[in-house]
C-alpha positions as CSV (number, residue, x, y, z in Angstrom):
1,M,54.9,94.5,59.1
2,T,54.6,95.7,55.6
3,P,51.1,96.5,53.9
4,E,51.6,93.6,51.5
5,L,52.0,91.2,54.5
6,W,49.0,92.5,56.3
7,M,47.0,92.2,53.3
8,L,48.0,88.6,52.8
9,V,47.3,87.6,56.5
10,M,44.0,89.5,56.6
11,G,42.7,88.0,53.1
12,G,43.9,84.5,54.2
13,L,42.1,84.8,57.4
14,A,38.9,86.1,55.7
15,A,39.2,83.4,53.1
16,L,39.6,80.6,55.7
17,I,36.6,81.8,57.7
18,F,34.2,82.8,54.9
19,G,35.3,80.7,52.0
20,P,34.0,77.3,53.2
21,R,30.8,78.8,54.5
22,T,30.2,80.2,50.9
23,A,31.0,77.0,49.2
24,R,28.6,75.1,51.5
25,S,25.9,77.5,50.9
26,S,26.3,77.5,47.1
27,E,26.3,73.5,47.3
28,R,23.1,73.6,49.3
29,R,21.4,75.7,46.7
30,E,22.8,73.7,43.7
31,P,24.1,70.3,44.2
32,I,27.7,69.6,42.7
33,Y,27.8,66.6,40.5
34,G,31.5,66.8,39.3
35,G,33.0,65.1,42.3
36,T,36.0,66.0,44.5
37,T,37.6,68.3,41.7
38,A,34.5,70.3,41.2
39,K,34.0,70.8,44.9
40,T,37.7,71.8,45.4
41,L,37.4,74.3,42.6
42,N,34.1,75.7,43.9
43,L,36.1,76.0,47.3
44,I,38.9,77.7,46.0
45,A,36.8,80.3,44.0
46,S,34.6,80.9,47.1
47,C,37.8,81.7,49.1
48,L,39.3,84.0,46.5
49,F,36.0,86.0,46.1
50,T,35.3,86.4,49.8
51,A,38.8,87.5,50.6
52,V,38.5,90.5,48.2
53,P,36.8,93.0,50.5
54,V,39.0,92.5,53.3
55,V,42.2,92.6,51.1
56,V,40.9,95.9,49.7
57,L,40.1,97.5,53.1
58,T,43.2,96.3,54.8
59,G,45.2,97.7,51.8
60,L,43.6,101.1,52.1
61,I,44.1,101.2,55.9
62,T,47.7,100.1,55.8
63,G,48.5,102.6,53.1
64,F,49.0,100.3,50.1
65,G,46.8,102.8,48.4
66,W,45.1,102.4,45.0
67,R,47.4,99.4,44.3
68,S,45.1,97.3,46.5
69,I,42.3,97.9,43.9
70,I,44.8,96.2,41.3
71,V,45.3,93.5,43.8
72,A,41.5,92.9,44.2
73,L,40.8,93.0,40.4
74,T,43.4,90.3,40.0
75,M,41.8,88.3,42.9
76,I,38.5,88.6,41.2
77,G,39.9,87.5,37.9
78,T,41.5,84.7,39.2
79,S,38.3,83.6,40.9
80,L,36.6,83.9,37.6
81,L,39.1,81.8,36.0
82,V,38.6,79.1,38.6
83,T,34.8,79.4,38.3
84,F,35.3,78.8,34.4
85,A,37.4,75.6,35.4
86,Y,34.7,74.4,37.8
87,G,32.1,74.9,35.0
88,W,34.2,72.9,32.7
89,V,34.4,70.1,35.0
90,E,30.7,70.4,36.2
91,T,28.9,70.6,32.9
92,P,29.4,67.1,31.7
93,A,28.7,65.7,35.1
94,R,25.6,67.6,35.2
95,A,24.4,66.5,31.8
96,N,24.7,62.9,33.1
97,A,22.9,63.5,36.6
98,P,19.5,62.2,37.0
99,K,16.8,64.9,35.9
100,R,14.6,66.3,38.6
101,G,11.0,65.3,37.7
102,I,8.0,67.6,38.1
103,T,6.6,66.8,41.6
104,N,3.5,68.9,41.1
105,T,0.4,66.6,41.8
106,W,-2.1,69.3,41.8
107,T,-5.0,68.2,39.7
108,E,-8.2,69.9,38.5
109,Q,-10.2,68.0,41.3
110,D,-7.9,69.4,43.8
111,A,-8.4,72.9,42.6
112,R,-12.1,72.4,42.7
113,S,-12.3,71.0,46.1
114,S,-9.8,73.5,47.5
115,G,-12.3,76.2,48.2
116,L,-10.3,78.9,46.7
């Protein structure tokens, strides 16, 4: 197999394994309000970004050489563009989302009785 095909196969496997995990992790940290479109864009960006190290290492091992860095920069740039599209979809939805209220119910009385 050619180095390009090895890079494609290994990068695809890494994207399928690590991309959804990364997308779920980011969604747990910060909820997505933009619906299916925003979730899909987040998944695509995560898949592209997590495949970059594997693609570079595979390219260097198989003899693709310094050109693997160009492929990696292209993948990072594409991931950045997809992330911008995600932000474009998510921003209006986030503006209309319910605001999180302050849940701090600590009062002066609680401070005095805490013994600290």
